N, C-alpha and C positions, 0 to 999 in steps of 0.2 A: 749810790754814787751822787754827790751833790757839789755845788759850788755856792760861795758867798759873793754877793755883789754889793759893793758900797758905792753910794753916789753922795753928792753934796746934801741932798734932801732926805736921805735915809739909806736903809740897807735891806737886803732880802737874801733868803736861802732858796735856791732852786734845786729840785731833784732833776737828774739827767736821764734816768731810766726808770720805768720803761718809756715814759714820755716826759718832755720838759714840763714841769709844773712847779708852782710856788709852794714851798714848804713853810716859810714864814716871811713876814713883812713888817717892817717898822718905818713908816713914814713915806713910802713910795706910792704915788698915785697909780691907779689901774692902767692909765695910759703909758706911764713909765715902765710898769711891770711888762706890758705888752711888748714894748720896744726891746726891752731886755730879753724877753723870751724869744723874740724873732732872731736877735743876734745869736743867742745860744743855739737855736735850731739850725741856723746856718753854719755854725762852727761845731756842732755837736760831736762829729767824729773826731776832730782834732782835739777838743776838750777832753773827751773820754780817753783817747790815747795818752794824753799828757797826765791825766789823773791816774791811769793805770801804771804808767811809768814811775810816777812819783810815789805811789803807795805800795807798789809791788817790787820794791828794790831787790 
């Protein structure tokens, strides 16, 4: 399970399970990646529920 995140300065792919982690990164600073990871952690349950709903129709 993963999500793609795009920003003005680059994009990244994050694994959602078993832990939030960066799968790939193109152009984002480590500081930006940390901020994104924090947001994903705070919203992890909602994001996973939406991911499951979308892909398990």
